[in-house]
C-alpha positions in Angstrom: -89.0 29.8 139.9 -92.6 30.5 139.1 -93.8 30.3 135.4 -97.0 30.2 133.7 -97.7 27.8 131.2 -100.6 29.2 128.7 -102.3 27.0 126.3 -103.9 28.6 123.1 -106.9 28.2 121.4 -106.2 27.1 118.0 -102.8 27.1 116.5 -102.2 23.6 116.3 -99.4 22.3 114.1 -101.2 18.9 113.2 -104.1 18.3 111.0 -106.0 18.3 114.1 -110.1 19.5 113.5 -111.5 21.9 116.5 -112.3 19.9 119.5 -116.2 20.1 118.7 -115.6 17.7 115.8 -113.9 15.0 117.9 -115.6 12.1 119.3 -116.4 11.7 122.6 -113.8 9.3 123.4 -111.3 11.6 122.1 -112.3 14.1 124.0 -112.2 12.3 127.2 -108.9 10.8 126.1 -107.7 14.5 126.2 -109.3 15.4 129.3 -107.9 12.3 131.0 -104.6 13.3 130.0 -104.9 16.7 131.2 -106.2 15.3 134.4 -103.0 13.3 134.5 -100.7 16.2 133.8 -102.1 17.4 136.8 -102.0 15.0 139.1 -98.3 14.7 138.3 -97.7 18.0 138.9 -99.5 18.2 142.4 -97.4 15.1 143.0 -94.1 16.5 142.4 -95.3 19.8 144.3 -95.2 22.0 141.1 -98.8 23.4 140.6 -99.5 26.3 142.2 -102.4 26.9 140.2 -104.7 26.1 136.8 -107.4 26.1 134.7 -109.4 25.5 131.5 -111.4 28.9 130.3 -114.4 29.2 128.5 -114.0 29.5 125.0 -113.3 32.9 123.3 -116.7 33.8 122.1 -117.7 34.1 126.1 -114.8 36.6 127.0 -115.2 40.0 127.7 -113.3 43.2 126.9 -113.1 46.0 129.8 -111.2 49.4 129.3 -111.5 52.1 131.8 -110.5 55.7 132.3 -110.9 55.3 136.1 -113.4 57.9 135.9 -116.2 57.1 133.8 -118.1 53.9 133.5 -115.7 51.3 132.0 -116.7 49.8 128.5 -117.4 46.4 128.2 -117.6 44.7 124.9 -118.1 41.0 123.7 -115.0 39.5 122.4 -113.3 38.2 121.0 -112.4 40.6 118.1 -112.0 39.1 114.7 -108.3 40.0 114.5 -107.6 38.4 117.6 -105.6 35.4 116.6 -104.1 34.2 119.9 -106.7 33.6 122.7 -106.1 31.6 126.1 -107.7 28.5 126.6 -106.3 27.6 129.8 -103.0 27.5 132.0 -100.4 25.9 134.7 -98.8 28.3 137.4 -96.1 26.1 138.4 -93.1 26.5 140.6 -90.3 24.7 139.1 -86.6 24.3 139.9 -85.2 25.4 136.4 -87.0 27.1 132.9 -85.9 23.7 131.6 -88.4 21.9 133.5 -91.2 24.5 132.7 -90.2 23.6 129.2 -90.6 20.0 129.7 -93.8 20.4 131.2 -95.0 22.7 127.5 -94.1 20.0 125.6 -95.8 17.7 127.7 -99.0 19.8 127.6 -98.2 20.3 123.6 -98.2 16.6 123.2 -101.9 15.8 124.7 -103.8 13.6 122.3 -106.3 14.9 119.6 -108.3 13.2 117.2 -107.3 9.4 116.6 -105.1 9.7 119.6 -102.1 11.4 117.8 -100.2 14.6 119.2 -102.4 17.7 119.0 -99.0 19.7 118.7 -100.6 22.9 120.4 -98.7 25.8 120.9 -98.0 26.2 124.8 -96.5 29.4 125.9 -93.9 29.7 128.8 -93.3 32.4 130.6 -91.3 33.5 133.7 -93.6 35.1 137.2 -92.1 38.1 137.8 -91.8 39.1 141.6 -92.9 42.6 142.3 -89.5 45.4 143.5 -90.3 45.8 147.4 -91.9 49.5 148.2 -88.2 50.5 149.6 -86.4 50.2 145.9 
């Protein structure tokens, strides 16, 4: 079963400051944790792909009607509350395993080594219907 495990910017349930206020050692510890998690997923044959994303202030929103030139605006919109920070695409045996990975990611070290308690979304990747259906 394939799952997209998505990490949001913000939305932490701890008293953690934004990462731009962390010490270099705290940032290194957080990144090392993420790299170790990726290595574990590779070793288990579960990681299909994953990346961290540029900050939301570098996002572009594109809308097109398929005829006219697309409308491209800078993001995020001020009312946007949930923006993707990064993701893992995993192929695992069960939803329980996907949730286990998400829980581990949510507990990544933050300031002072405390768990960040970041909100992680888990969604099953749906297969496209076959053309003859």
